[in-house]
C-alpha positions as CSV (number, residue, x, y, z in Angstrom):
1,M,11.1,15.4,8.5
2,A,14.2,17.1,7.0
3,V,17.7,17.0,8.3
4,I,20.4,19.7,8.5
5,A,24.2,19.3,7.9
6,L,25.9,21.7,10.3
7,K,28.8,24.0,9.4
8,P,32.2,22.6,10.4
9,Y,33.4,25.4,12.6
10,T,34.6,22.8,15.2
11,P,36.0,19.3,14.7
12,G,33.0,17.8,16.4
13,R,30.5,19.6,14.1
14,R,32.3,18.5,11.0
15,G,30.0,15.9,9.4
16,M,27.3,16.3,12.1
17,V,23.8,15.9,10.8
18,V,20.8,16.8,13.0
19,R,17.0,17.0,12.7
20,D,15.3,20.1,11.5
21,Y,13.4,21.0,14.6
22,S,11.6,24.0,12.9
23,E,8.8,21.7,12.0
24,Y,8.1,20.9,15.6
25,S,5.9,23.0,17.8
26,K,7.6,25.3,20.3
27,E,4.8,24.9,22.8
28,K,5.4,22.8,25.9
29,P,4.1,19.1,25.8
30,K,0.6,18.4,27.1
31,K,1.1,18.1,30.8
32,S,-1.7,15.5,31.3
33,L,0.0,13.2,28.8
34,L,3.4,13.3,30.5
35,V,4.7,10.7,33.1
36,K,7.8,11.0,35.2
37,Q,10.6,8.6,34.1
38,S,13.2,7.6,36.6
39,N,16.8,7.2,35.4
40,K,18.1,3.8,36.6
41,S,21.4,4.0,34.8
42,G,21.4,0.3,34.0
43,R,21.4,-0.8,37.7
44,S,19.0,-3.1,39.4
45,S,16.4,-1.5,41.7
46,S,17.1,-4.0,44.5
47,S,20.9,-4.2,44.8
48,G,22.0,-1.1,42.9
49,R,24.5,-3.1,41.0
50,I,25.2,-2.6,37.3
51,T,23.1,-5.2,35.4
52,V,23.3,-3.5,32.0
53,R,26.7,-2.2,31.0
54,H,27.4,1.1,29.1
55,K,24.4,3.0,30.4
56,G,24.1,6.0,32.6
57,G,24.3,9.8,32.7
58,R,21.3,10.4,30.6
59,S,19.5,13.8,30.4
60,K,16.3,14.0,32.3
61,R,13.1,13.4,30.2
62,H,9.4,12.7,30.6
63,Y,7.6,9.8,28.9
64,R,4.8,10.8,26.5
65,L,1.7,8.7,26.8
66,V,1.1,7.6,23.2
67,D,-2.2,6.0,22.2
68,F,-1.3,2.8,20.4
69,K,-4.7,1.2,20.7
70,R,-6.8,3.9,18.8
71,R,-10.1,2.7,20.3
72,M,-12.0,6.0,20.3
73,D,-14.3,4.8,17.6
74,N,-16.3,7.0,15.3
75,V,-15.1,10.2,17.0
76,P,-13.3,12.6,14.6
77,A,-10.1,14.1,15.7
78,K,-8.1,17.1,14.5
79,V,-4.3,17.2,14.3
80,I,-3.2,20.2,16.5
81,R,0.6,20.1,16.2
82,F,3.7,17.9,15.8
83,E,6.1,17.4,18.7
84,Y,9.5,15.9,19.3
85,D,9.6,12.8,21.5
86,P,13.0,12.1,23.2
87,N,12.0,8.5,23.8
88,R,11.6,7.5,20.1
89,N,12.9,8.4,16.7
90,A,9.4,8.9,15.2
91,S,7.6,12.2,15.6
92,L,4.3,12.6,17.6
93,A,1.1,14.3,16.6
94,L,-1.1,15.9,19.2
95,I,-4.7,15.3,18.3
96,L,-7.9,16.7,19.8
97,Y,-11.1,14.6,19.6
98,A,-14.5,16.1,19.1
99,N,-15.4,15.2,22.7
100,G,-12.5,17.4,24.0
101,K,-10.0,14.6,24.7
102,Y,-6.3,15.1,23.8
103,D,-4.0,12.2,22.7
104,Y,-0.6,11.6,21.3
105,I,-0.3,9.3,18.2
106,I,2.6,8.4,16.0
107,A,2.7,10.9,13.1
108,T,2.6,9.5,9.6
109,K,4.6,10.9,6.7
110,K,1.8,12.8,4.8
111,M,-0.1,13.9,7.9
112,A,-0.5,17.7,8.2
113,I,-1.8,20.1,10.8
114,N,-5.6,20.5,10.8
115,D,-6.0,17.1,9.1
116,E,-9.1,15.2,10.4
117,I,-8.6,11.6,11.3
118,I,-10.8,8.9,12.7
119,S,-10.7,5.3,13.9
120,G,-13.3,2.7,13.8
121,L,-14.6,-0.3,11.9
122,E,-15.9,1.7,8.9
123,A,-13.2,4.4,8.9
124,P,-12.3,5.6,5.3
125,I,-9.0,4.5,3.8
126,K,-7.2,7.8,4.5
127,E,-3.7,8.8,5.9
128,G,-3.7,8.5,9.7
129,N,-7.0,6.6,10.1
130,A,-7.0,3.4,12.1
131,L,-9.2,0.4,11.4
132,P,-9.2,-3.4,11.4
133,L,-7.1,-5.2,8.8
134,A,-10.2,-7.0,7.6
135,N,-11.5,-3.6,6.2
136,I,-8.2,-2.5,4.5
137,P,-7.6,-3.2,0.8
138,V,-4.7,-5.5,-0.2
139,G,-1.6,-3.6,-1.2
140,T,-2.0,-0.8,1.3
141,M,1.0,0.6,3.2
142,L,0.4,0.4,6.9
143,C,2.1,1.3,10.2
144,C,1.4,0.9,13.9
145,I,0.0,-2.6,13.6
146,E,-1.3,-4.8,16.4
147,M,-0.2,-8.4,16.8
148,K,-3.0,-9.2,19.2
149,P,-6.5,-7.6,19.0
150,G,-6.8,-4.9,21.5
151,K,-3.2,-5.1,22.8
152,G,-2.0,-2.0,20.9
153,A,0.4,-1.4,18.0
154,Q,3.6,-3.3,18.1
155,L,4.8,-3.5,14.4
156,A,6.2,-0.6,12.3
157,R,6.3,2.1,14.9
158,A,9.9,3.4,14.2
159,A,10.8,6.3,12.0
160,G,10.2,5.5,8.3
161,G,8.6,2.2,9.2
162,Y,5.9,0.5,7.1
163,V,4.3,-2.9,6.4
164,Q,2.5,-3.9,3.2
165,L,-0.7,-5.9,3.3
166,M,-0.2,-8.8,0.9
167,G,-3.4,-10.8,1.3
168,K,-6.1,-12.2,3.5
169,E,-7.1,-15.8,4.1
170,S,-8.6,-18.0,6.9
171,G,-9.1,-15.1,9.3
172,F,-5.5,-13.9,9.0
173,A,-3.8,-11.1,7.0
174,L,-0.5,-11.7,5.4
175,L,2.0,-8.9,6.0
176,S,5.3,-8.2,4.3
177,L,7.8,-6.5,6.7
178,R,10.8,-4.3,5.6
179,S,13.2,-6.9,6.9
180,G,11.9,-9.4,4.4
181,E,9.9,-11.4,6.9
182,R,6.3,-12.4,6.1
183,R,3.9,-13.1,8.9
184,R,0.3,-13.7,9.6
185,V,-1.8,-11.4,11.9
186,S,-5.4,-11.7,12.9
187,L,-7.8,-9.7,10.7
188,E,-9.3,-8.2,13.9
189,C,-6.0,-6.4,14.6
190,R,-6.0,-2.7,13.9
191,A,-3.5,-0.8,11.8
192,T,-2.9,2.9,10.8
193,I,-3.0,3.9,7.1
194,G,0.3,5.4,5.9
195,V,4.1,5.3,6.6
196,V,5.7,6.5,9.8
197,G,7.2,10.0,9.3
198,N,10.8,11.2,9.9
199,D,12.1,8.7,7.4
200,D,15.4,10.7,7.1
201,H,16.4,9.6,10.6
202,N,18.9,7.1,9.2
203,L,20.9,10.1,7.8
204,L,21.6,11.6,11.2
205,K,25.2,11.6,12.5
206,I,25.9,12.1,16.2
207,G,29.2,13.9,15.7
208,T,30.5,14.2,19.3
209,A,31.0,11.9,22.2
210,G,29.2,14.3,24.5
211,R,25.9,13.9,22.6
212,K,26.2,10.2,23.0
213,R,26.7,10.6,26.8
214,R,23.6,12.8,27.1
215,M,21.7,10.1,25.4
216,G,22.7,7.8,28.3
217,I,25.3,5.7,26.4
218,R,28.6,5.2,28.1
219,P,31.9,4.2,26.3
220,T,32.5,0.7,25.2
221,V,36.0,-0.8,25.2
222,R,36.8,-3.6,22.8
223,G,37.9,-6.9,24.4
224,V,40.9,-7.3,22.1
225,A,42.2,-3.9,23.4
226,M,42.3,-5.3,27.0
227,N,44.7,-7.5,29.0
228,P,44.1,-11.2,29.4
229,V,43.1,-10.6,33.0
230,D,40.3,-8.3,31.9
231,H,38.8,-10.1,29.0
232,P,39.1,-13.5,27.2
233,H,39.9,-11.7,24.0
234,G,42.7,-9.7,25.6
235,G,46.5,-10.1,25.4
236,G,48.6,-11.6,22.6
237,E,51.6,-10.2,20.7
238,G,50.7,-7.2,18.5
239,R,47.1,-6.8,17.2
240,T,45.0,-10.0,17.3
241,S,41.4,-10.7,16.4
242,G,40.7,-12.5,19.7
243,G,41.6,-16.0,18.6
244,R,38.3,-17.5,19.8
245,P,34.6,-17.1,19.1
246,S,33.1,-13.8,20.4
247,C,32.2,-13.9,24.1
248,S,31.4,-11.6,27.0
249,P,34.0,-10.6,29.7
250,W,32.8,-13.5,31.7
251,A,33.5,-16.0,28.8
252,K,29.8,-16.5,28.0
253,P,29.5,-17.1,24.2
254,E,27.8,-14.4,22.1
255,C,24.3,-15.5,21.2
256,R,21.9,-13.5,19.0
257,T,19.4,-16.2,18.0
258,R,15.6,-15.7,18.3
259,D,13.8,-17.5,21.1
260,K,12.7,-20.8,19.6
261,K,9.8,-21.0,22.1
262,K,8.4,-17.6,21.3
263,A,4.6,-17.8,20.9
264,S,4.4,-15.7,17.7
265,N,6.9,-17.9,15.8
266,K,4.1,-20.0,14.4
267,Y,2.7,-17.0,12.5
268,I,5.9,-16.4,10.6
269,V,5.5,-17.6,7.0
270,R,8.9,-16.6,5.8
271,S,11.8,-15.6,8.1
272,R,13.9,-12.6,7.4
273,H,17.0,-14.8,7.4
274,R,15.7,-16.9,4.6
275,A,14.7,-13.7,2.7
276,N,18.2,-12.3,3.0
277,K,19.8,-15.5,1.7
278,R,17.6,-15.2,-1.4
279,K,18.9,-11.7,-2.0
280,K,22.5,-12.9,-1.9
């Protein structure tokens, strides 16, 4: 997916970079694959109080029902068109199965209109096809990978995402993620051949505050810019760096560590933190 740098005829558009929407279909989304999505604005449904800060005012949108399981085995499907999805940075491909069923799937980089794709145990190694890891050659670039058989794709679903199959042993496949992490996944899990499209997404520049507000993101004020009554980082003579470890407005320390009791931790062969230390 290409990007376009806009002409700087206003200060907000100077440096703004947007998607090239010409590659998307101008037809309306498939109505049977849309679901209403309520806008909660970061508030709890029971009390109505703000539970997640800096959210609200988002443009209305529908959720697209994406088929992450790809369990329509041995039924060929044809790529009808590509569509924009406001809920994710990857593009969607609308496919039509030979039995007349429509579905949305994540579009891969080399997928084209009128391509024929298929899923199943004996599906050929071709862009967009989905099959178990046990039947995929080592070294293949994959996306939309399951972590549990039948649960649906959870890995490498974002724009430009991919995972490389490094090896197979003892009923598990060894996957190398872009973060540097290496993890084991059951050979019964399914994956899609190819790399997720729209890999230029990281080049986009929002440009204006208004675009950010329409995305549902409200302004964030730094704690060091506040008064002591408003934030633990506030106050002080002149500009300060806070004078204490980072914390929330309620003095709870910032904590970004992974849950040590997470069930999938035992399948991690090498963590991304250890991989990043090696690079340094």
